[in-house]
C-alpha positions in Angstrom: 7.9 -5.9 -39.3 6.8 -3.2 -36.9 8.2 -0.7 -34.6 8.5 -3.3 -31.8 10.1 -6.0 -33.9 13.8 -6.4 -33.0 16.4 -7.1 -35.6 20.1 -7.9 -35.3 21.2 -5.5 -38.0 24.1 -3.1 -37.5 23.7 0.3 -39.1 25.3 3.7 -39.1 23.4 6.9 -38.9 24.7 10.3 -39.9 22.8 13.6 -39.5 23.8 16.9 -41.0 23.0 19.8 -43.2 23.3 19.6 -47.0 24.8 22.3 -49.3 21.2 22.7 -50.6 19.8 23.8 -47.2 18.2 20.5 -46.2 18.8 18.3 -43.2 19.9 14.8 -44.3 19.6 11.6 -42.3 21.9 9.1 -43.9 21.6 5.5 -43.0 24.1 2.8 -44.1 23.4 -0.9 -43.4 24.3 -4.1 -45.0 25.8 -2.4 -48.1 22.7 -0.2 -48.6 22.8 3.6 -48.3 19.6 5.5 -47.6 19.8 9.3 -47.8 16.7 11.1 -46.5 16.4 14.9 -47.0 14.1 17.1 -45.0 13.4 20.8 -44.9 14.5 22.5 -41.7 10.9 22.7 -40.6 10.4 19.0 -41.2 13.6 18.2 -39.3 12.4 20.2 -36.3 9.1 18.2 -36.4 11.0 15.0 -36.4 13.2 16.2 -33.5 10.1 17.0 -31.5 8.7 13.5 -32.3 12.0 11.9 -31.2 11.9 13.9 -27.9 8.4 12.8 -27.2 9.2 9.2 -28.0 12.3 9.4 -25.7 10.1 10.7 -22.9 7.6 8.0 -23.4 10.3 5.3 -23.5 11.8 6.7 -20.3 8.5 6.5 -18.6 8.0 2.9 -19.7 11.5 1.9 -18.6 11.0 3.4 -15.1 7.9 1.3 -14.4 
């Protein structure tokens, strides 16, 4: 499975700060729970990557 492989899986994503000063991405799907904690700096890097990916996707969609 790769980034371009589509799946028909429904998932919930929650994003927020923890009481320990981390940023948590919490994914729940098919009875599985996946908490992923990141430092604030790592979370900012991820946010930048998401913005760049969104801009690239927007350019692809507009062609």
